[in-house]
C-alpha positions as CSV (number, residue, x, y, z in Angstrom):
1,M,0.0,0.0,0.0
2,P,1.8,3.1,-1.1
3,G,1.7,6.1,1.2
4,S,0.5,9.5,0.1
5,G,4.0,10.9,-0.4
6,I,2.8,14.1,1.3
7,L,5.2,13.6,4.2
8,D,8.0,12.3,2.0
9,S,11.0,14.6,1.4
10,D,14.8,14.6,1.2
11,V,15.0,14.0,4.9
12,L,17.0,10.9,5.8
13,T,15.8,8.7,8.7
14,F,18.4,7.2,11.1
15,P,17.9,4.5,13.7
16,P,17.4,5.8,17.3
17,V,20.6,5.9,19.3
18,E,21.2,5.7,23.0
19,L,23.1,8.7,24.2
20,A,25.4,8.8,27.1
21,L,24.7,11.3,29.9
22,D,26.1,14.8,29.3
23,D,28.3,14.6,32.4
24,E,29.9,11.3,31.1
25,L,30.3,12.8,27.7
26,A,31.9,16.0,29.0
27,A,34.5,14.0,30.9
28,I,35.4,12.0,27.7
29,V,35.5,15.2,25.7
30,L,38.0,16.8,28.0
31,A,40.3,13.8,27.5
32,V,40.1,13.8,23.7
33,P,43.7,14.2,22.3
34,L,42.7,17.1,20.1
35,V,41.1,19.0,23.0
36,R,44.1,18.4,25.2
37,D,46.4,19.6,22.6
38,A,44.3,22.7,22.0
39,H,44.6,23.5,25.7
40,R,48.4,22.9,25.5
41,L,48.7,25.2,22.5
42,A,46.7,27.9,24.3
43,T,49.0,27.7,27.4
44,W,52.1,27.7,25.2
45,T,50.9,30.7,23.2
46,G,50.2,32.9,26.2
47,V,50.4,36.5,25.0
48,R,51.9,36.7,21.6
49,A,51.8,38.8,18.4
50,V,49.9,37.3,15.4
51,T,49.9,37.9,11.6
52,G,47.4,40.0,9.7
53,E,45.4,36.8,9.3
54,N,45.3,36.3,13.1
55,L,47.7,33.3,12.9
56,L,51.0,32.5,14.5
57,S,54.0,33.7,12.6
58,E,56.0,31.1,10.7
59,G,58.7,31.2,13.4
60,D,56.2,30.8,16.3
61,A,54.3,28.1,14.4
62,A,57.6,26.1,14.0
63,A,58.4,26.7,17.7
64,A,55.0,25.5,18.8
65,V,55.3,22.3,16.8
66,E,58.7,21.6,18.3
67,A,57.8,22.5,21.8
68,L,54.5,20.6,21.9
69,G,55.7,17.6,19.8
70,L,53.0,18.1,17.2
71,P,52.7,16.9,13.6
72,P,53.0,20.2,11.6
73,R,49.7,19.5,9.7
74,R,47.7,19.5,12.9
75,L,48.8,22.9,14.1
76,A,46.3,24.8,11.9
77,L,43.4,22.8,13.1
78,L,44.5,23.2,16.8
79,W,44.7,26.9,16.4
80,I,41.2,27.1,14.9
81,V,39.8,25.0,17.7
82,A,41.6,27.0,20.4
83,V,40.5,30.3,19.0
84,N,36.9,29.3,18.2
85,G,36.6,27.6,21.5
86,R,37.7,30.8,23.3
87,L,40.8,29.1,24.7
88,I,42.7,31.8,22.9
89,E,41.4,35.3,22.3
90,I,42.6,37.5,19.5
91,T,42.7,41.3,20.2
92,R,44.3,44.2,18.4
93,E,47.4,43.6,20.4
94,G,47.6,39.9,19.3
95,A,46.7,36.6,21.0
96,R,46.1,36.2,24.7
97,P,44.5,33.7,27.0
98,G,40.7,33.5,26.4
99,P,37.9,33.1,28.9
100,G,37.4,29.5,27.9
101,F,34.1,27.7,27.6
102,T,31.3,27.2,30.1
103,D,29.5,24.3,28.4
104,P,31.7,21.4,27.5
105,M,29.2,19.9,25.0
106,E,28.6,23.2,23.2
107,F,32.4,23.5,23.0
108,W,32.6,19.9,21.6
109,D,29.9,20.7,19.0
110,G,32.0,23.6,17.9
111,V,35.2,21.5,17.8
112,V,33.5,18.9,15.5
113,M,32.1,21.7,13.3
114,D,35.7,23.0,13.0
115,V,36.9,19.6,12.1
116,L,34.3,19.0,9.4
117,D,34.7,22.5,8.0
118,R,38.3,21.6,7.1
119,T,36.8,19.1,4.5
120,D,35.2,21.9,2.5
121,A,36.9,22.0,-0.8
122,Q,36.2,25.8,-1.1
123,T,38.4,26.6,1.8
124,G,41.3,24.7,0.2
125,A,42.6,23.6,3.6
126,G,41.6,19.9,3.7
127,L,41.4,17.7,6.7
128,T,43.0,14.5,5.6
129,R,45.6,13.9,2.9
130,S,42.8,12.5,0.6
131,A,40.5,14.9,-1.3
132,V,38.2,11.9,-1.9
133,I,37.9,11.1,1.8
134,D,37.4,14.7,2.6
135,E,34.6,14.9,0.0
136,H,32.7,11.9,1.5
137,L,33.6,12.3,5.2
138,T,30.1,13.4,6.3
139,E,28.7,10.3,4.5
140,I,31.2,8.1,6.2
141,L,30.3,9.4,9.6
142,A,26.6,9.1,8.9
143,T,27.1,5.5,7.8
144,M,29.0,4.7,11.0
145,Y,26.2,6.4,12.9
146,S,23.7,3.9,11.4
147,V,26.0,0.9,12.0
148,R,26.7,1.2,15.7
149,D,28.5,-2.2,15.9
150,G,31.4,-0.9,13.8
151,M,32.5,-1.2,10.2
152,A,35.5,-2.9,8.7
153,F,38.0,-0.8,6.9
154,A,37.4,-2.8,3.7
155,A,33.7,-2.1,3.9
156,L,34.3,1.6,4.4
157,A,36.8,1.8,1.5
158,S,34.3,-0.1,-0.8
159,G,31.5,2.4,0.3
160,I,33.7,5.4,-0.5
161,L,34.6,4.0,-3.9
162,Q,30.9,3.4,-4.7
163,A,29.9,6.8,-3.5
164,H,32.6,8.5,-5.6
165,E,31.7,6.5,-8.7
166,V,28.0,7.2,-8.5
167,G,28.0,10.7,-6.9
168,C,31.1,12.1,-8.6
169,E,30.9,10.1,-11.9
170,A,34.5,9.0,-11.4
171,R,36.2,7.6,-14.5
172,P,37.5,4.0,-14.6
173,A,41.2,5.2,-14.6
174,E,40.6,7.3,-11.4
175,L,38.8,4.4,-9.7
176,R,41.7,2.1,-10.5
177,R,44.1,4.5,-8.9
178,L,41.9,5.0,-5.9
179,R,41.6,1.2,-5.3
180,L,45.4,1.2,-4.9
181,S,45.8,4.3,-2.8
182,L,42.6,4.5,-0.8
183,P,43.3,1.8,1.9
184,A,46.5,3.6,3.1
185,E,44.8,7.0,2.9
186,L,41.8,5.7,4.8
187,A,43.9,4.2,7.6
188,E,45.6,7.6,8.0
189,A,42.3,9.4,7.9
190,M,40.8,7.2,10.5
191,E,43.8,7.7,12.8
192,L,43.2,11.4,12.5
193,L,39.5,11.0,13.4
194,R,40.6,8.9,16.4
195,Y,42.9,11.8,17.4
196,C,39.9,14.2,17.0
197,G,37.8,12.0,19.3
198,L,35.2,11.0,16.8
199,I,36.0,7.3,16.3
200,E,37.7,4.4,18.1
201,I,39.6,1.6,16.3
202,A,39.4,-2.0,17.5
203,G,41.4,-4.2,15.2
204,D,39.9,-4.0,11.7
205,L,36.7,-2.3,13.0
206,V,36.0,1.4,13.4
207,R,33.1,2.9,15.2
208,L,31.9,6.2,16.6
209,T,32.9,7.1,20.1
210,P,30.1,8.2,22.5
211,P,31.0,11.9,21.9
212,G,31.2,11.0,18.2
213,V,27.6,9.7,18.2
214,W,26.5,12.8,20.0
215,A,28.3,15.2,17.6
216,V,27.2,13.4,14.4
217,R,23.6,13.4,15.6
218,R,23.9,17.1,16.2
219,D,25.1,17.6,12.7
220,L,22.4,15.4,11.2
221,L,19.7,17.4,13.1
222,R,21.2,20.6,11.8
223,E,20.8,19.3,8.3
224,G,17.2,18.6,9.0
225,H,17.4,14.8,9.1
226,D,15.5,12.5,11.4
227,A,18.0,11.3,14.0
228,P,16.2,10.7,17.3
229,S,17.5,9.4,20.6
230,L,16.0,6.2,22.1
231,R,14.7,8.3,24.9
232,E,12.7,10.5,22.5
233,V,11.0,7.7,20.7
234,A,10.5,5.2,23.6
235,G,7.2,6.9,24.7
236,L,5.9,7.3,21.1
237,A,6.2,3.5,20.7
238,E,3.5,3.0,23.2
239,L,0.9,5.1,21.3
240,S,-2.1,3.6,19.7
241,A,-2.2,3.5,15.9
242,G,-4.4,6.5,15.7
243,E,-2.3,8.5,18.1
244,L,0.8,7.6,16.2
245,V,-0.7,8.7,12.9
246,D,-1.8,12.0,14.4
247,A,1.6,12.6,16.0
248,L,3.3,12.0,12.7
249,L,0.9,14.5,10.9
250,A,1.5,17.1,13.7
251,G,5.2,16.7,13.5
252,R,5.5,15.4,17.1
253,A,6.8,12.0,15.8
254,S,9.2,11.0,13.1
255,A,9.6,8.0,10.8
256,S,12.0,6.3,13.2
257,A,9.3,6.4,15.9
258,A,7.0,4.5,13.5
259,T,9.7,1.9,12.9
260,L,10.1,1.4,16.6
261,W,6.3,1.2,17.0
262,L,6.2,-1.6,14.4
263,E,9.1,-3.5,16.0
264,R,7.2,-3.7,19.3
265,R,4.0,-5.2,17.7
266,V,2.9,-8.4,15.9
267,P,2.9,-7.4,12.2
268,E,-0.6,-8.6,11.5
269,E,-2.1,-6.9,14.5
270,A,-0.2,-3.6,13.7
271,A,-1.5,-3.8,10.1
272,R,-5.2,-4.2,11.2
273,D,-4.9,-1.3,13.6
274,L,-3.4,1.0,10.9
275,I,-5.9,-0.2,8.3
276,K,-8.8,0.6,10.6
277,I,-7.5,4.2,11.0
278,A,-6.9,4.5,7.2
279,A,-10.3,3.1,6.2
280,S,-12.2,5.5,8.5
281,G,-10.0,8.5,8.5
282,N,-9.3,11.3,6.1
283,A,-6.8,11.3,3.2
284,A,-3.9,12.6,5.3
285,Q,-4.4,9.9,7.9
286,R,-4.8,7.3,5.2
287,G,-1.6,8.3,3.5
288,T,0.4,8.4,6.7
289,A,-0.9,5.0,7.8
290,G,-0.1,3.6,4.3
291,T,3.5,4.9,4.7
292,I,3.9,3.0,7.9
293,L,2.4,-0.1,6.4
294,E,5.0,-0.1,3.6
295,E,7.5,-1.2,6.2
296,L,5.7,-4.5,6.8
297,G,6.4,-7.6,4.8
298,P,4.2,-10.6,3.7
299,E,3.7,-11.5,7.3
300,A,1.0,-8.8,7.4
301,A,-0.7,-10.1,4.2
302,A,-3.8,-11.6,5.9
303,A,-4.7,-8.3,7.5
304,V,-4.1,-6.3,4.3
305,R,-6.2,-8.8,2.3
306,E,-9.1,-8.1,4.6
307,A,-8.8,-4.4,3.6
308,L,-9.9,-5.4,0.0
309,D,-13.5,-5.1,1.3
310,E,-13.0,-1.5,2.5
311,P,-14.2,1.1,-0.1
312,M,-11.5,3.6,0.8
313,M,-8.8,1.1,1.1
314,W,-9.1,-1.7,-1.4
315,R,-7.0,0.0,-4.1
316,Y,-4.1,0.5,-1.7
317,A,-4.5,-3.1,-0.4
318,A,-4.4,-4.5,-3.9
319,A,-1.2,-2.4,-4.7
320,W,0.4,-3.5,-1.4
321,L,-0.2,-7.2,-2.2
322,G,0.8,-6.9,-5.9
323,V,4.2,-5.2,-5.0
324,R,5.0,-8.2,-2.8
325,D,4.0,-10.7,-5.6
326,L,1.0,-11.9,-3.7
327,E,-2.4,-12.6,-5.3
328,A,-4.3,-9.3,-5.7
329,P,-7.2,-7.9,-7.8
330,A,-6.1,-5.8,-10.9
331,L,-6.4,-2.1,-10.8
332,G,-8.1,-0.2,-13.7
333,G,-7.4,3.2,-15.2
334,G,-10.0,4.9,-13.1
335,D,-8.4,3.6,-10.0
336,G,-5.2,5.5,-10.8
337,A,-7.3,8.7,-10.9
338,W,-8.9,7.9,-7.6
339,V,-5.6,7.3,-5.9
340,A,-4.3,10.6,-7.4
341,V,-7.3,12.4,-5.8
342,D,-6.7,10.7,-2.5
343,T,-2.9,11.5,-2.6
344,L,-3.6,15.2,-3.2
345,A,-6.5,15.3,-0.8
346,A,-4.1,14.7,2.0
347,L,-3.0,18.3,1.6
348,L,-6.4,19.5,2.5
349,Y,-6.2,18.0,5.9
350,L,-2.8,19.0,7.0
351,K,-2.6,21.8,9.6
352,P,-1.8,24.4,8.4
353,R,-3.3,23.4,5.1
354,V,-0.7,22.9,2.4
355,D,-1.2,24.5,-1.1
356,S,2.4,25.2,-2.0
357,P,3.4,24.6,-5.7
358,A,6.1,22.1,-4.8
359,K,3.6,19.9,-2.9
360,L,0.9,20.2,-5.6
361,D,3.5,18.9,-8.2
362,I,4.0,15.7,-6.2
363,L,2.6,13.5,-9.0
364,G,4.9,15.0,-11.6
365,E,4.1,14.8,-15.4
366,D,1.4,12.1,-14.8
367,L,-0.9,14.7,-13.3
368,L,-1.9,16.4,-16.6
369,S,-3.2,13.1,-18.1
370,L,-4.9,12.2,-14.8
371,V,-6.8,15.4,-14.3
372,P,-9.7,14.8,-16.8
373,E,-10.2,11.3,-15.2
374,M,-10.1,12.7,-11.7
375,G,-13.4,14.5,-12.3
376,A,-15.2,11.1,-12.5
377,A,-13.5,9.6,-9.5
378,D,-16.0,8.5,-6.8
379,H,-14.0,10.2,-4.0
380,P,-15.5,12.6,-1.4
381,D,-12.7,15.1,-2.0
382,T,-12.7,15.2,-5.8
383,L,-14.1,18.6,-6.3
384,A,-12.0,20.2,-3.5
385,V,-8.8,18.7,-5.0
386,L,-9.6,20.0,-8.5
387,E,-10.3,23.5,-7.1
388,L,-7.0,23.3,-5.2
389,L,-5.1,22.5,-8.4
390,G,-7.0,25.1,-10.4
391,K,-6.1,27.9,-7.9
392,H,-2.5,26.9,-6.9
393,H,-0.8,24.5,-9.3
394,P,2.4,26.1,-10.8
395,D,1.8,24.7,-14.3
396,V,-0.8,26.9,-16.0
397,V,-1.8,24.0,-18.3
398,V,-2.6,21.7,-15.4
399,A,-4.4,24.5,-13.5
400,K,-6.6,25.3,-16.5
401,A,-7.4,21.6,-17.0
402,A,-8.3,21.3,-13.3
403,R,-10.6,24.3,-13.5
404,K,-12.3,22.8,-16.6
405,T,-12.7,19.4,-15.0
406,A,-14.0,20.9,-11.8
407,M,-16.7,22.8,-13.8
408,K,-17.8,19.6,-15.4
409,A,-17.8,17.8,-12.0
410,R,-20.0,20.5,-10.5
411,S,-22.5,20.3,-13.5
412,R,-22.8,16.5,-13.0
413,A,-23.3,17.0,-9.3
414,H,-26.2,19.4,-9.9
């Protein structure tokens, strides 16, 4: 049973994670080698003149590297972390000891942002010695976030190659070169991330540290993705099907909460509860319930088959069964128009009501051919949907066709 698509977007959904307590995380953060070295650099710098770019002079930079026993490449990152974290303060007179931070976790969030900013190709700085790893580092960290048990170096390297081939359209010659150079570059990059406190290495496996999980989740949330904590979704998993659907529509719950809700129920019973809501509810509730049902496999088939007797559900039930290669009644041309009406009708029931051009274009190029058939659809929201398209659809041809079809539908009704 396909969902309405109304709630679909470019938002990625990540599995719920268990976060350590902030006090525990703060203690770990203060022991991160990068953080310790940033403190050491601030202490060594004391009061000192800086260049016009607010950096250490070449002589002082060399002296700092020697005095602190640092790899030269790490000094620039340490300086950024110390300055942005207020361990060092830059004034007109030069560098001097800063006030420091009051919240260790906010400081840590800033540290990780500084680290990831170094991967931005536009800055030209680079974090690792590999431009390819820098380019895909946020994807690498997001993958580790999803696979909490750890990933093998070989799997990471394979994933980077695939991402680079697909996302960057890498040529065969470049991929052959990368297959030879990437393992060593990846090992060096992972060692740097370990120094930065983001990952831990156990044999051939790498995984995010507890502060790494916290920081990557923060970054995912900033990007608008669905990355809940277990604490946030635990209560939502106890909701009834109707309460869950309403919470999703109101934005109080996310797709990951729905996944956890399903995991805690017998599939067939969960399907019956959701179908009951979808069959008796409005189009938005029906589409949302259908989106949740899409996560269930053939073990829910008996419950979905019962929905073939429901006037508002049988088309979705038939599609759900057919997609899973199970016996199902065939859908006709008019059924496609009915589903199109139902899909767009969901917009009428969202609060606030949605009539944005982007959402109205959800059916793409198929909509123009469907509009004339939609007028004959035996759906309670047919006329309202046609009027919505006529007033707000961005394509003037579609809008005109919708107005014409709505006029015919009103004439038939009279």
